[in-house]
PDB file of N, CA, C and O in Angstrom:
ATOM      1  N   UNK A   1       2.091   0.469  14.105  1.00  0.00           N
ATOM      2  CA  UNK A   1       1.494   0.468  12.780  1.00  0.00           C
ATOM      3  C   UNK A   1       0.715  -0.831  12.597  1.00  0.00           C
ATOM      4  O   UNK A   1       1.302  -1.914  12.620  1.00  0.00           O
ATOM      5  N   UNK A   2      -0.582  -0.733  12.418  1.00  0.00           N
ATOM      6  CA  UNK A   2      -1.411  -1.923  12.235  1.00  0.00           C
ATOM      7  C   UNK A   2      -1.152  -2.603  10.904  1.00  0.00           C
ATOM      8  O   UNK A   2      -1.545  -3.752  10.705  1.00  0.00           O
ATOM      9  N   UNK A   3      -0.513  -1.923  10.018  1.00  0.00           N
ATOM     10  CA  UNK A   3      -0.226  -2.477   8.699  1.00  0.00           C
ATOM     11  C   UNK A   3       0.499  -3.814   8.805  1.00  0.00           C
ATOM     12  O   UNK A   3       0.262  -4.717   8.002  1.00  0.00           O
ATOM     13  N   UNK A   4       1.374  -3.941   9.787  1.00  0.00           N
ATOM     14  CA  UNK A   4       2.153  -5.165   9.955  1.00  0.00           C
ATOM     15  C   UNK A   4       1.307  -6.331  10.451  1.00  0.00           C
ATOM     16  O   UNK A   4       1.724  -7.484  10.340  1.00  0.00           O
ATOM     17  N   UNK A   5       0.137  -6.054  10.990  1.00  0.00           N
ATOM     18  CA  UNK A   5      -0.738  -7.109  11.497  1.00  0.00           C
ATOM     19  C   UNK A   5      -1.650  -7.685  10.417  1.00  0.00           C
ATOM     20  O   UNK A   5      -2.276  -8.724  10.627  1.00  0.00           O
ATOM     21  N   UNK A   6      -1.730  -7.032   9.285  1.00  0.00           N
ATOM     22  CA  UNK A   6      -2.638  -7.464   8.227  1.00  0.00           C
ATOM     23  C   UNK A   6      -2.160  -8.751   7.569  1.00  0.00           C
ATOM     24  O   UNK A   6      -0.968  -8.946   7.332  1.00  0.00           O
ATOM     25  N   UNK A   7      -3.113  -9.616   7.283  1.00  0.00           N
ATOM     26  CA  UNK A   7      -2.831 -10.822   6.502  1.00  0.00           C
ATOM     27  C   UNK A   7      -3.186 -10.492   5.054  1.00  0.00           C
ATOM     28  O   UNK A   7      -4.315 -10.104   4.756  1.00  0.00           O
ATOM     29  N   UNK A   8      -2.214 -10.649   4.159  1.00  0.00           N
ATOM     30  CA  UNK A   8      -2.395 -10.253   2.762  1.00  0.00           C
ATOM     31  C   UNK A   8      -1.958 -11.397   1.864  1.00  0.00           C
ATOM     32  O   UNK A   8      -0.860 -11.932   2.015  1.00  0.00           O
ATOM     33  N   UNK A   9      -2.836 -11.774   0.914  1.00  0.00           N
ATOM     34  CA  UNK A   9      -2.406 -12.808  -0.029  1.00  0.00           C
ATOM     35  C   UNK A   9      -1.905 -12.160  -1.319  1.00  0.00           C
ATOM     36  O   UNK A   9      -1.977 -10.942  -1.481  1.00  0.00           O
ATOM     37  N   UNK A  10      -1.403 -12.977  -2.221  1.00  0.00           N
ATOM     38  CA  UNK A  10      -0.794 -12.479  -3.459  1.00  0.00           C
ATOM     39  C   UNK A  10      -1.797 -11.868  -4.431  1.00  0.00           C
ATOM     40  O   UNK A  10      -1.406 -11.182  -5.375  1.00  0.00           O
ATOM     41  N   UNK A  11      -3.082 -12.112  -4.208  1.00  0.00           N
ATOM     42  CA  UNK A  11      -4.114 -11.565  -5.084  1.00  0.00           C
ATOM     43  C   UNK A  11      -4.640 -10.222  -4.588  1.00  0.00           C
ATOM     44  O   UNK A  11      -5.480  -9.607  -5.246  1.00  0.00           O
ATOM     45  N   UNK A  12      -4.152  -9.755  -3.423  1.00  0.00           N
ATOM     46  CA  UNK A  12      -4.585  -8.468  -2.897  1.00  0.00           C
ATOM     47  C   UNK A  12      -5.699  -8.544  -1.878  1.00  0.00           C
ATOM     48  O   UNK A  12      -6.211  -7.510  -1.451  1.00  0.00           O
ATOM     49  N   UNK A  13      -6.093  -9.756  -1.474  1.00  0.00           N
ATOM     50  CA  UNK A  13      -7.103  -9.894  -0.428  1.00  0.00           C
ATOM     51  C   UNK A  13      -6.432  -9.600   0.907  1.00  0.00           C
ATOM     52  O   UNK A  13      -5.396 -10.181   1.230  1.00  0.00           O
ATOM     53  N   UNK A  14      -7.028  -8.695   1.681  1.00  0.00           N
ATOM     54  CA  UNK A  14      -6.445  -8.260   2.946  1.00  0.00           C
ATOM     55  C   UNK A  14      -7.430  -8.551   4.071  1.00  0.00           C
ATOM     56  O   UNK A  14      -8.621  -8.259   3.962  1.00  0.00           O
ATOM     57  N   UNK A  15      -6.918  -9.127   5.151  1.00  0.00           N
ATOM     58  CA  UNK A  15      -7.731  -9.403   6.334  1.00  0.00           C
ATOM     59  C   UNK A  15      -7.066  -8.749   7.531  1.00  0.00           C
ATOM     60  O   UNK A  15      -5.869  -8.921   7.765  1.00  0.00           O
ATOM     61  N   UNK A  16      -7.857  -7.995   8.289  1.00  0.00           N
ATOM     62  CA  UNK A  16      -7.374  -7.353   9.512  1.00  0.00           C
ATOM     63  C   UNK A  16      -7.870  -8.182  10.693  1.00  0.00           C
ATOM     64  O   UNK A  16      -9.043  -8.084  11.053  1.00  0.00           O
ATOM     65  N   UNK A  17      -7.008  -8.994  11.305  1.00  0.00           N
ATOM     66  CA  UNK A  17      -7.448  -9.869  12.388  1.00  0.00           C
ATOM     67  C   UNK A  17      -7.900  -9.119  13.637  1.00  0.00           C
ATOM     68  O   UNK A  17      -8.641  -9.674  14.448  1.00  0.00           O
ATOM     69  N   UNK A  18      -7.473  -7.883  13.807  1.00  0.00           N
ATOM     70  CA  UNK A  18      -7.872  -7.141  15.003  1.00  0.00           C
ATOM     71  C   UNK A  18      -9.309  -6.635  14.923  1.00  0.00           C
ATOM     72  O   UNK A  18      -9.939  -6.397  15.954  1.00  0.00           O
ATOM     73  N   UNK A  19      -9.835  -6.467  13.700  1.00  0.00           N
ATOM     74  CA  UNK A  19     -11.207  -5.974  13.539  1.00  0.00           C
ATOM     75  C   UNK A  19     -12.125  -6.973  12.842  1.00  0.00           C
ATOM     76  O   UNK A  19     -13.347  -6.853  12.920  1.00  0.00           O
ATOM     77  N   UNK A  20     -11.543  -7.953  12.166  1.00  0.00           N
ATOM     78  CA  UNK A  20     -12.334  -8.900  11.392  1.00  0.00           C
ATOM     79  C   UNK A  20     -12.713  -8.378  10.018  1.00  0.00           C
ATOM     80  O   UNK A  20     -13.412  -9.059   9.267  1.00  0.00           O
ATOM     81  N   UNK A  21     -12.263  -7.182   9.680  1.00  0.00           N
ATOM     82  CA  UNK A  21     -12.592  -6.587   8.386  1.00  0.00           C
ATOM     83  C   UNK A  21     -11.688  -7.135   7.290  1.00  0.00           C
ATOM     84  O   UNK A  21     -10.543  -7.515   7.537  1.00  0.00           O
ATOM     85  N   UNK A  22     -12.222  -7.167   6.083  1.00  0.00           N
ATOM     86  CA  UNK A  22     -11.422  -7.582   4.935  1.00  0.00           C
ATOM     87  C   UNK A  22     -11.705  -6.636   3.779  1.00  0.00           C
ATOM     88  O   UNK A  22     -12.769  -6.022   3.701  1.00  0.00           O
ATOM     89  N   UNK A  23     -10.749  -6.532   2.900  1.00  0.00           N
ATOM     90  CA  UNK A  23     -10.900  -5.702   1.718  1.00  0.00           C
ATOM     91  C   UNK A  23      -9.926  -6.181   0.661  1.00  0.00           C
ATOM     92  O   UNK A  23      -9.088  -7.045   0.922  1.00  0.00           O
ATOM     93  N   UNK A  24     -10.035  -5.624  -0.526  1.00  0.00           N
ATOM     94  CA  UNK A  24      -9.211  -6.045  -1.651  1.00  0.00           C
ATOM     95  C   UNK A  24      -8.426  -4.853  -2.191  1.00  0.00           C
ATOM     96  O   UNK A  24      -8.945  -3.742  -2.303  1.00  0.00           O
ATOM     97  N   UNK A  25      -7.169  -5.112  -2.521  1.00  0.00           N
ATOM     98  CA  UNK A  25      -6.307  -4.100  -3.124  1.00  0.00           C
ATOM     99  C   UNK A  25      -6.060  -4.444  -4.587  1.00  0.00           C
ATOM    100  O   UNK A  25      -6.016  -5.618  -4.954  1.00  0.00           O
ATOM    101  N   UNK A  26      -5.899  -3.421  -5.421  1.00  0.00           N
ATOM    102  CA  UNK A  26      -5.463  -3.692  -6.789  1.00  0.00           C
ATOM    103  C   UNK A  26      -3.954  -3.956  -6.759  1.00  0.00           C
ATOM    104  O   UNK A  26      -3.333  -3.887  -5.698  1.00  0.00           O
ATOM    105  N   UNK A  27      -3.371  -4.254  -7.905  1.00  0.00           N
ATOM    106  CA  UNK A  27      -1.950  -4.621  -7.951  1.00  0.00           C
ATOM    107  C   UNK A  27      -1.047  -3.495  -7.447  1.00  0.00           C
ATOM    108  O   UNK A  27      -0.062  -3.747  -6.753  1.00  0.00           O
ATOM    109  N   UNK A  28      -1.382  -2.279  -7.792  1.00  0.00           N
ATOM    110  CA  UNK A  28      -0.579  -1.140  -7.364  1.00  0.00           C
ATOM    111  C   UNK A  28      -0.688  -0.946  -5.846  1.00  0.00           C
ATOM    112  O   UNK A  28       0.321  -0.734  -5.174  1.00  0.00           O
ATOM    113  N   UNK A  29      -1.901  -1.017  -5.314  1.00  0.00           N
ATOM    114  CA  UNK A  29      -2.097  -0.897  -3.870  1.00  0.00           C
ATOM    115  C   UNK A  29      -1.394  -1.999  -3.115  1.00  0.00           C
ATOM    116  O   UNK A  29      -0.807  -1.761  -2.060  1.00  0.00           O
ATOM    117  N   UNK A  30      -1.452  -3.204  -3.652  1.00  0.00           N
ATOM    118  CA  UNK A  30      -0.766  -4.338  -3.030  1.00  0.00           C
ATOM    119  C   UNK A  30       0.739  -4.092  -2.996  1.00  0.00           C
ATOM    120  O   UNK A  30       1.390  -4.349  -1.984  1.00  0.00           O
ATOM    121  N   UNK A  31       1.284  -3.599  -4.088  1.00  0.00           N
ATOM    122  CA  UNK A  31       2.713  -3.296  -4.148  1.00  0.00           C
ATOM    123  C   UNK A  31       3.091  -2.259  -3.090  1.00  0.00           C
ATOM    124  O   UNK A  31       4.100  -2.412  -2.402  1.00  0.00           O
ATOM    125  N   UNK A  32       2.290  -1.213  -2.962  1.00  0.00           N
ATOM    126  CA  UNK A  32       2.578  -0.158  -1.990  1.00  0.00           C
ATOM    127  C   UNK A  32       2.530  -0.703  -0.568  1.00  0.00           C
ATOM    128  O   UNK A  32       3.422  -0.423   0.232  1.00  0.00           O
ATOM    129  N   UNK A  33       1.501  -1.476  -0.246  1.00  0.00           N
ATOM    130  CA  UNK A  33       1.379  -2.030   1.110  1.00  0.00           C
ATOM    131  C   UNK A  33       2.546  -2.963   1.418  1.00  0.00           C
ATOM    132  O   UNK A  33       3.122  -2.899   2.504  1.00  0.00           O
ATOM    133  N   UNK A  34       2.892  -3.819   0.478  1.00  0.00           N
ATOM    134  CA  UNK A  34       4.017  -4.733   0.712  1.00  0.00           C
ATOM    135  C   UNK A  34       5.321  -3.955   0.897  1.00  0.00           C
ATOM    136  O   UNK A  34       6.149  -4.317   1.732  1.00  0.00           O
ATOM    137  N   UNK A  35       5.500  -2.895   0.123  1.00  0.00           N
ATOM    138  CA  UNK A  35       6.709  -2.077   0.254  1.00  0.00           C
ATOM    139  C   UNK A  35       6.740  -1.366   1.605  1.00  0.00           C
ATOM    140  O   UNK A  35       7.792  -1.290   2.240  1.00  0.00           O
ATOM    141  N   UNK A  36       5.602  -0.848   2.045  1.00  0.00           N
ATOM    142  CA  UNK A  36       5.538  -0.203   3.357  1.00  0.00           C
ATOM    143  C   UNK A  36       5.841  -1.200   4.468  1.00  0.00           C
ATOM    144  O   UNK A  36       6.568  -0.893   5.413  1.00  0.00           O
ATOM    145  N   UNK A  37       5.271  -2.404   4.341  1.00  0.00           N
ATOM    146  CA  UNK A  37       5.516  -3.431   5.362  1.00  0.00           C
ATOM    147  C   UNK A  37       6.987  -3.828   5.420  1.00  0.00           C
ATOM    148  O   UNK A  37       7.484  -4.224   6.474  1.00  0.00           O
ATOM    149  N   UNK A  38       7.680  -3.723   4.293  1.00  0.00           N
ATOM    150  CA  UNK A  38       9.099  -4.090   4.270  1.00  0.00           C
ATOM    151  C   UNK A  38      10.006  -2.938   4.709  1.00  0.00           C
ATOM    152  O   UNK A  38      11.228  -3.082   4.742  1.00  0.00           O
ATOM    153  N   UNK A  39       9.399  -1.791   5.047  1.00  0.00           N
ATOM    154  CA  UNK A  39      10.175  -0.678   5.575  1.00  0.00           C
ATOM    155  C   UNK A  39      10.543   0.410   4.590  1.00  0.00           C
ATOM    156  O   UNK A  39      11.282   1.331   4.937  1.00  0.00           O
ATOM    157  N   UNK A  40      10.043   0.325   3.369  1.00  0.00           N
ATOM    158  CA  UNK A  40      10.362   1.355   2.376  1.00  0.00           C
ATOM    159  C   UNK A  40       9.588   2.645   2.688  1.00  0.00           C
ATOM    160  O   UNK A  40       8.468   2.609   3.197  1.00  0.00           O
ATOM    161  N   UNK A  41      10.206   3.764   2.374  1.00  0.00           N
ATOM    162  CA  UNK A  41       9.566   5.066   2.575  1.00  0.00           C
ATOM    163  C   UNK A  41       8.667   5.392   1.378  1.00  0.00           C
ATOM    164  O   UNK A  41       8.735   4.738   0.337  1.00  0.00           O
ATOM    165  N   UNK A  42       7.832   6.406   1.548  1.00  0.00           N
ATOM    166  CA  UNK A  42       6.965   6.845   0.455  1.00  0.00           C
ATOM    167  C   UNK A  42       7.794   7.282  -0.750  1.00  0.00           C
ATOM    168  O   UNK A  42       7.429   6.995  -1.890  1.00  0.00           O
ATOM    169  N   UNK A  43       8.897   7.968  -0.509  1.00  0.00           N
ATOM    170  CA  UNK A  43       9.765   8.406  -1.612  1.00  0.00           C
ATOM    171  C   UNK A  43      10.350   7.220  -2.369  1.00  0.00           C
ATOM    172  O   UNK A  43      10.386   7.213  -3.600  1.00  0.00           O
ATOM    173  N   UNK A  44      10.805   6.221  -1.624  1.00  0.00           N
ATOM    174  CA  UNK A  44      11.375   5.028  -2.266  1.00  0.00           C
ATOM    175  C   UNK A  44      10.324   4.317  -3.110  1.00  0.00           C
ATOM    176  O   UNK A  44      10.605   3.878  -4.225  1.00  0.00           O
ATOM    177  N   UNK A  45       9.119   4.209  -2.574  1.00  0.00           N
ATOM    178  CA  UNK A  45       8.037   3.532  -3.295  1.00  0.00           C
ATOM    179  C   UNK A  45       7.680   4.310  -4.559  1.00  0.00           C
ATOM    180  O   UNK A  45       7.470   3.718  -5.618  1.00  0.00           O
ATOM    181  N   UNK A  46       7.612   5.630  -4.446  1.00  0.00           N
ATOM    182  CA  UNK A  46       7.280   6.468  -5.606  1.00  0.00           C
ATOM    183  C   UNK A  46       8.304   6.308  -6.721  1.00  0.00           C
ATOM    184  O   UNK A  46       7.950   6.398  -7.897  1.00  0.00           O
ATOM    185  N   UNK A  47       9.547   6.077  -6.379  1.00  0.00           N
ATOM    186  CA  UNK A  47      10.578   5.869  -7.395  1.00  0.00           C
ATOM    187  C   UNK A  47      10.462   4.495  -8.049  1.00  0.00           C
ATOM    188  O   UNK A  47      10.850   4.318  -9.204  1.00  0.00           O
ATOM    189  N   UNK A  48       9.926   3.520  -7.309  1.00  0.00           N
ATOM    190  CA  UNK A  48       9.789   2.164  -7.840  1.00  0.00           C
ATOM    191  C   UNK A  48       8.533   1.980  -8.695  1.00  0.00           C
ATOM    192  O   UNK A  48       8.517   1.145  -9.600  1.00  0.00           O
ATOM    193  N   UNK A  49       7.484   2.751  -8.414  1.00  0.00           N
ATOM    194  CA  UNK A  49       6.208   2.576  -9.126  1.00  0.00           C
ATOM    195  C   UNK A  49       6.330   2.654 -10.644  1.00  0.00           C
ATOM    196  O   UNK A  49       5.804   1.777 -11.330  1.00  0.00           O
ATOM    197  N   UNK A  50       7.000   3.666 -11.200  1.00  0.00           N
ATOM    198  CA  UNK A  50       7.083   3.740 -12.662  1.00  0.00           C
ATOM    199  C   UNK A  50       7.790   2.537 -13.286  1.00  0.00           C
ATOM    200  O   UNK A  50       7.498   2.165 -14.423  1.00  0.00           O
ATOM    201  N   UNK A  51       8.719   1.931 -12.543  1.00  0.00           N
ATOM    202  CA  UNK A  51       9.418   0.751 -13.056  1.00  0.00           C
ATOM    203  C   UNK A  51       8.508  -0.472 -13.071  1.00  0.00           C
ATOM    204  O   UNK A  51       8.614  -1.327 -13.950  1.00  0.00           O
ATOM    205  N   UNK A  52       7.622  -0.545 -12.096  1.00  0.00           N
ATOM    206  CA  UNK A  52       6.782  -1.729 -11.901  1.00  0.00           C
ATOM    207  C   UNK A  52       5.460  -1.640 -12.676  1.00  0.00           C
ATOM    208  O   UNK A  52       4.940  -2.650 -13.150  1.00  0.00           O
ATOM    209  N   UNK A  53       4.931  -0.433 -12.796  1.00  0.00           N
ATOM    210  CA  UNK A  53       3.618  -0.227 -13.416  1.00  0.00           C
ATOM    211  C   UNK A  53       3.717   0.859 -14.479  1.00  0.00           C
ATOM    212  O   UNK A  53       4.750   1.513 -14.618  1.00  0.00           O
ATOM    213  N   UNK A  54       2.653   1.039 -15.213  1.00  0.00           N
ATOM    214  CA  UNK A  54       2.597   2.123 -16.202  1.00  0.00           C
ATOM    215  C   UNK A  54       2.226   3.417 -15.489  1.00  0.00           C
ATOM    216  O   UNK A  54       1.194   4.026 -15.772  1.00  0.00           O
ATOM    217  N   UNK A  55       3.068   3.814 -14.581  1.00  0.00           N
ATOM    218  CA  UNK A  55       2.836   4.999 -13.751  1.00  0.00           C
ATOM    219  C   UNK A  55       3.731   6.124 -14.251  1.00  0.00           C
ATOM    220  O   UNK A  55       4.913   5.913 -14.522  1.00  0.00           O
ATOM    221  N   UNK A  56       3.174   7.295 -14.367  1.00  0.00           N
ATOM    222  CA  UNK A  56       3.951   8.462 -14.780  1.00  0.00           C
ATOM    223  C   UNK A  56       4.778   8.922 -13.579  1.00  0.00           C
ATOM    224  O   UNK A  56       4.222   9.182 -12.512  1.00  0.00           O
ATOM    225  N   UNK A  57       6.095   9.026 -13.741  1.00  0.00           N
ATOM    226  CA  UNK A  57       6.945   9.402 -12.599  1.00  0.00           C
ATOM    227  C   UNK A  57       6.514  10.685 -11.893  1.00  0.00           C
ATOM    228  O   UNK A  57       6.656  10.807 -10.676  1.00  0.00           O
ATOM    229  N   UNK A  58       5.989  11.638 -12.658  1.00  0.00           N
ATOM    230  CA  UNK A  58       5.597  12.922 -12.074  1.00  0.00           C
ATOM    231  C   UNK A  58       4.408  12.791 -11.128  1.00  0.00           C
ATOM    232  O   UNK A  58       4.248  13.614 -10.227  1.00  0.00           O
ATOM    233  N   UNK A  59       3.578  11.781 -11.312  1.00  0.00           N
ATOM    234  CA  UNK A  59       2.402  11.623 -10.448  1.00  0.00           C
ATOM    235  C   UNK A  59       2.572  10.513  -9.414  1.00  0.00           C
ATOM    236  O   UNK A  59       1.731  10.357  -8.529  1.00  0.00           O
ATOM    237  N   UNK A  60       3.636   9.756  -9.517  1.00  0.00           N
ATOM    238  CA  UNK A  60       3.820   8.605  -8.632  1.00  0.00           C
ATOM    239  C   UNK A  60       3.882   9.010  -7.163  1.00  0.00           C
ATOM    240  O   UNK A  60       3.273   8.360  -6.313  1.00  0.00           O
ATOM    241  N   UNK A  61       4.608  10.071  -6.862  1.00  0.00           N
ATOM    242  CA  UNK A  61       4.728  10.490  -5.457  1.00  0.00           C
ATOM    243  C   UNK A  61       3.368  10.887  -4.895  1.00  0.00           C
ATOM    244  O   UNK A  61       3.013  10.493  -3.784  1.00  0.00           O
ATOM    245  N   UNK A  62       2.611  11.663  -5.658  1.00  0.00           N
ATOM    246  CA  UNK A  62       1.283  12.069  -5.204  1.00  0.00           C
ATOM    247  C   UNK A  62       0.379  10.860  -5.014  1.00  0.00           C
ATOM    248  O   UNK A  62      -0.367  10.787  -4.038  1.00  0.00           O
ATOM    249  N   UNK A  63       0.443   9.913  -5.942  1.00  0.00           N
ATOM    250  CA  UNK A  63      -0.386   8.716  -5.845  1.00  0.00           C
ATOM    251  C   UNK A  63      -0.050   7.902  -4.601  1.00  0.00           C
ATOM    252  O   UNK A  63      -0.947   7.405  -3.921  1.00  0.00           O
ATOM    253  N   UNK A  64       1.232   7.766  -4.304  1.00  0.00           N
ATOM    254  CA  UNK A  64       1.650   7.021  -3.108  1.00  0.00           C
ATOM    255  C   UNK A  64       1.167   7.743  -1.854  1.00  0.00           C
ATOM    256  O   UNK A  64       0.630   7.114  -0.943  1.00  0.00           O
ATOM    257  N   UNK A  65       1.355   9.049  -1.807  1.00  0.00           N
ATOM    258  CA  UNK A  65       0.928   9.814  -0.632  1.00  0.00           C
ATOM    259  C   UNK A  65      -0.587   9.772  -0.456  1.00  0.00           C
ATOM    260  O   UNK A  65      -1.076   9.703   0.672  1.00  0.00           O
ATOM    261  N   UNK A  66      -1.336   9.813  -1.557  1.00  0.00           N
ATOM    262  CA  UNK A  66      -2.794   9.694  -1.481  1.00  0.00           C
ATOM    263  C   UNK A  66      -3.200   8.332  -0.935  1.00  0.00           C
ATOM    264  O   UNK A  66      -4.104   8.237  -0.105  1.00  0.00           O
ATOM    265  N   UNK A  67      -2.537   7.285  -1.395  1.00  0.00           N
ATOM    266  CA  UNK A  67      -2.857   5.937  -0.932  1.00  0.00           C
ATOM    267  C   UNK A  67      -2.536   5.802   0.558  1.00  0.00           C
ATOM    268  O   UNK A  67      -3.314   5.218   1.312  1.00  0.00           O
ATOM    269  N   UNK A  68      -1.396   6.339   0.979  1.00  0.00           N
ATOM    270  CA  UNK A  68      -1.026   6.302   2.395  1.00  0.00           C
ATOM    271  C   UNK A  68      -2.051   7.076   3.223  1.00  0.00           C
ATOM    272  O   UNK A  68      -2.385   6.668   4.335  1.00  0.00           O
ATOM    273  N   UNK A  69      -2.541   8.174   2.694  1.00  0.00           N
ATOM    274  CA  UNK A  69      -3.574   8.947   3.379  1.00  0.00           C
ATOM    275  C   UNK A  69      -4.830   8.105   3.591  1.00  0.00           C
ATOM    276  O   UNK A  69      -5.453   8.166   4.651  1.00  0.00           O
ATOM    277  N   UNK A  70      -5.198   7.320   2.578  1.00  0.00           N
ATOM    278  CA  UNK A  70      -6.350   6.422   2.718  1.00  0.00           C
ATOM    279  C   UNK A  70      -6.089   5.367   3.788  1.00  0.00           C
ATOM    280  O   UNK A  70      -6.973   5.068   4.591  1.00  0.00           O
ATOM    281  N   UNK A  71      -4.898   4.808   3.807  1.00  0.00           N
ATOM    282  CA  UNK A  71      -4.557   3.824   4.838  1.00  0.00           C
ATOM    283  C   UNK A  71      -4.680   4.439   6.228  1.00  0.00           C
ATOM    284  O   UNK A  71      -5.184   3.803   7.154  1.00  0.00           O
ATOM    285  N   UNK A  72      -4.221   5.666   6.365  1.00  0.00           N
ATOM    286  CA  UNK A  72      -4.315   6.357   7.656  1.00  0.00           C
ATOM    287  C   UNK A  72      -5.765   6.618   8.037  1.00  0.00           C
ATOM    288  O   UNK A  72      -6.124   6.522   9.210  1.00  0.00           O
ATOM    289  N   UNK A  73      -6.598   6.947   7.058  1.00  0.00           N
ATOM    290  CA  UNK A  73      -8.010   7.218   7.361  1.00  0.00           C
ATOM    291  C   UNK A  73      -8.729   5.969   7.863  1.00  0.00           C
ATOM    292  O   UNK A  73      -9.734   6.068   8.567  1.00  0.00           O
ATOM    293  N   UNK A  74      -8.217   4.800   7.500  1.00  0.00           N
ATOM    294  CA  UNK A  74      -8.765   3.535   7.993  1.00  0.00           C
ATOM    295  C   UNK A  74      -7.994   3.035   9.220  1.00  0.00           C
ATOM    296  O   UNK A  74      -8.184   1.905   9.669  1.00  0.00           O
ATOM    297  N   UNK A  75      -7.125   3.893   9.749  1.00  0.00           N
ATOM    298  CA  UNK A  75      -6.325   3.588  10.950  1.00  0.00           C
ATOM    299  C   UNK A  75      -5.444   2.359  10.761  1.00  0.00           C
ATOM    300  O   UNK A  75      -5.225   1.591  11.697  1.00  0.00           O
ATOM    301  N   UNK A  76      -4.946   2.183   9.553  1.00  0.00           N
ATOM    302  CA  UNK A  76      -4.050   1.066   9.265  1.00  0.00           C
ATOM    303  C   UNK A  76      -2.589   1.481   9.382  1.00  0.00           C
ATOM    304  O   UNK A  76      -1.693   0.638   9.338  1.00  0.00           O
ATOM    305  N   UNK A  77      -2.354   2.769   9.530  1.00  0.00           N
ATOM    306  CA  UNK A  77      -0.986   3.285   9.723  1.00  0.00           C
ATOM    307  C   UNK A  77      -1.008   4.279  10.857  1.00  0.00           C
ATOM    308  O   UNK A  77       0.030   4.845  11.202  1.00  0.00           O
TER     309      UNK A  77
END
């Protein structure tokens, strides 16, 4: 998983040292990436999102899975 190789600061700036690419995450995306890097599953993250953000519990799982899909499309997972 290339996700573990990413350099990420607290503001959501992400640098991929293997490609030289950089991008920015919002607070929710940053939370998801940090949770994935720490070994949490998509289900665990979806349960934590409503507590951390103004996220509706019914949509949290879909939102996490959509975000993970984007990470996969960029070959970060």
